[in-house]
TINUFI-76258 format. One record per residue (C-alpha): residue number from 1; x, y, z. Coordinates in pm, 1 decimal. Layout:
// residues N
num=NUM	x=X	y=Y	z=Z
...
END
This chain:
// residues 58
num=1	x=2906.4	y=2599.9	z=408.9
num=2	x=2746.8	y=2328.8	z=647.6
num=3	x=2842.1	y=2292.2	z=1001.7
num=4	x=2758.8	y=1921.3	z=1093.3
num=5	x=2703.4	y=1879.0	z=1473.2
num=6	x=2812.3	y=1534.4	z=1484.0
num=7	x=3129.9	y=1365.6	z=1380.2
num=8	x=3009.5	y=1006.7	z=1352.0
num=9	x=2719.0	y=778.6	z=1381.3
num=10	x=2769.9	y=698.7	z=1738.2
num=11	x=2727.2	y=1068.4	z=1836.9
num=12	x=2407.7	y=1094.1	z=1611.6
num=13	x=2267.7	y=779.5	z=1797.9
num=14	x=2355.7	y=916.5	z=2140.8
num=15	x=2292.2	y=1290.8	z=2090.9
num=16	x=2483.2	y=1396.2	z=2410.7
num=17	x=2279.1	y=1164.6	z=2629.2
num=18	x=1936.1	y=1287.5	z=2471.5
num=19	x=1937.9	y=998.6	z=2205.1
num=20	x=1705.3	y=762.8	z=2380.2
num=21	x=1449.3	y=1036.4	z=2433.3
num=22	x=1470.3	y=1169.3	z=2056.9
num=23	x=1471.6	y=844.0	z=1896.4
num=24	x=1203.7	y=691.7	z=2104.7
num=25	x=973.0	y=987.3	z=2010.9
num=26	x=1053.5	y=942.5	z=1629.0
num=27	x=976.2	y=563.7	z=1652.4
num=28	x=642.7	y=634.2	z=1848.7
num=29	x=549.2	y=898.3	z=1584.2
num=30	x=635.5	y=681.9	z=1292.7
num=31	x=442.5	y=377.6	z=1442.5
num=32	x=136.5	y=593.1	z=1496.2
num=33	x=153.9	y=721.5	z=1122.6
num=34	x=191.9	y=360.9	z=1003.1
num=35	x=-98.7	y=230.5	z=1229.7
num=36	x=-321.1	y=532.6	z=1109.2
num=37	x=-267.2	y=439.0	z=737.5
num=38	x=-337.9	y=71.9	z=816.9
num=39	x=-666.8	y=157.9	z=1003.8
num=40	x=-768.6	y=393.3	z=733.5
num=41	x=-698.7	y=141.3	z=454.6
num=42	x=-902.1	y=-130.7	z=642.0
num=43	x=-1207.9	y=119.1	z=699.8
num=44	x=-1187.2	y=197.3	z=322.1
num=45	x=-1187.3	y=-168.5	z=240.7
num=46	x=-1477.5	y=-220.4	z=465.2
num=47	x=-1698.7	y=68.5	z=309.9
num=48	x=-1629.5	y=-62.1	z=-35.2
num=49	x=-1743.0	y=-400.9	z=56.2
num=50	x=-2047.3	y=-258.1	z=204.8
num=51	x=-2112.8	y=-51.5	z=-112.7
num=52	x=-2051.8	y=-349.6	z=-321.2
num=53	x=-2298.5	y=-560.3	z=-112.3
num=54	x=-2567.1	y=-292.7	z=-125.2
num=55	x=-2525.3	y=-235.3	z=-507.1
num=56	x=-2547.1	y=-612.8	z=-582.1
num=57	x=-2846.8	y=-726.6	z=-785.9
num=58	x=-3100.6	y=-881.9	z=-573.0
END
């Protein structure tokens, strides 16, 4: 039913000599996604802080 292209973990990592390119792209993409979430979370915190300060009783 399934035709698995790799026989072991070393073949998955190596990918016929292309593994360094494939895995580096995966790691860069995952890093960008994680950094984007962190930046968005920090911006949301900053906006919430500004709203809280603005709405504070004088």
